[in-house]
C-alpha positions in Angstrom: -2.7 14.1 -47.3 1.0 13.7 -46.9 2.5 10.3 -46.0 3.4 9.8 -42.4 6.5 7.9 -41.5 6.5 6.6 -37.9 9.9 5.0 -37.6 11.3 7.2 -34.8 8.1 7.1 -32.7 7.6 3.4 -33.2 11.1 2.7 -32.0 10.6 5.0 -29.0 7.4 3.3 -28.0 8.9 -0.2 -28.5 11.9 0.7 -26.4 9.7 2.1 -23.6 7.6 -1.2 -23.5 10.8 -3.3 -23.5 12.3 -1.2 -20.7 9.2 -1.8 -18.5 9.5 -5.6 -19.0 13.3 -5.7 -18.3 14.1 -8.5 -16.0 11.1 -10.7 -17.0 11.7 -14.2 -18.2 11.8 -15.7 -21.8 10.1 -13.8 -24.6 8.3 -11.4 -22.3 11.5 -9.3 -22.1 12.5 -9.3 -25.7 9.5 -9.9 -28.0 7.2 -6.9 -28.4 3.9 -8.7 -28.6 4.6 -10.7 -25.4 6.1 -7.7 -23.7 2.9 -5.6 -24.4 0.6 -8.0 -22.6 3.2 -8.6 -19.8 3.5 -4.9 -19.2 -0.2 -4.3 -19.1 -0.9 -7.2 -16.7 2.1 -6.1 -14.5 0.6 -2.6 -14.3 -2.8 -3.9 -13.3 -1.3 -6.2 -10.6 0.9 -3.4 -9.3 -2.2 -1.1 -8.9 -4.2 -3.9 -7.1 -1.2 -4.7 -4.9 -0.8 -1.0 -3.8 -4.5 -1.0 -2.7 -4.0 -4.4 -1.0 -0.9 -3.2 0.9 -2.9 -0.3 2.4 -5.7 -2.7 3.4 -3.3 -5.1 5.1 -1.6 -2.3 7.0 -4.9 -0.9 8.2 -5.7 -4.4 9.7 -2.2 -4.6 11.3 -2.7 -1.2 12.9 -6.0 -2.3 14.4 -4.5 -5.5 15.7 -1.6 -3.6 17.3 -4.0 -1.2 19.1 -6.2 -4.1 20.2 -3.3 -6.1 21.6 -2.0 -3.1 23.6 -5.6 -2.3 24.8 -6.2 -5.8 26.0 -3.0 -5.7 28.0 -4.4 -2.7 29.8 -7.8 -4.4 30.4 -10.0 -2.8 27.7 -11.0 -3.6 24.1 -10.4 -1.9 20.8 -14.0 -0.6 20.4 -14.2 0.6 24.0 -10.9 2.4 23.7 -11.8 4.1 20.4 -15.2 5.2 21.8 -13.6 6.5 24.9 -11.0 8.5 23.0 -13.7 9.9 20.8 -15.8 11.0 23.9 -12.7 12.7 25.3 -12.1 14.4 22.0 -8.6 12.9 21.5 -8.2 13.1 17.7 -5.4 10.6 17.1 -5.8 8.4 14.0 -5.2 4.6 14.1 -1.8 4.9 12.4 -0.5 7.2 15.2 -2.1 5.1 17.9 -0.6 1.9 16.6 2.9 3.5 16.5 2.5 4.8 20.0 1.2 1.4 21.2 4.2 -0.4 19.6 7.1 1.9 20.4 5.9 3.9 23.5 3.8 1.6 25.7 4.0 3.9 28.7 2.5 6.8 26.7 -0.2 4.5 25.4 -1.0 3.5 28.9 -1.4 7.2 29.9 -3.8 7.7 26.9 -5.9 4.8 28.0 -6.0 5.7 31.7 -6.5 9.4 31.3 
């Protein structure tokens, strides 16, 4: 088998790892062994945080709808059940935006 020289690919891989850790403190931004672990952990934390952000926003939507529903004299669960019976197919994201920005439209949805 012929000899394989990896200089170019090795440099390219190292540059990519160091580019991902740019802005980190101490050796994590400049030393390749520290940068590898820092980059891997940062990627894992970023993935988890994206999922957590969605979870937090879903809870916030529910709280917004519940607060607006309570102002109109009903609860979240009764409102959602009533909307489902009347076949109003608005998801929680749209309902929370309507409740926050257009309370008069939300009032019509609840009363209708």
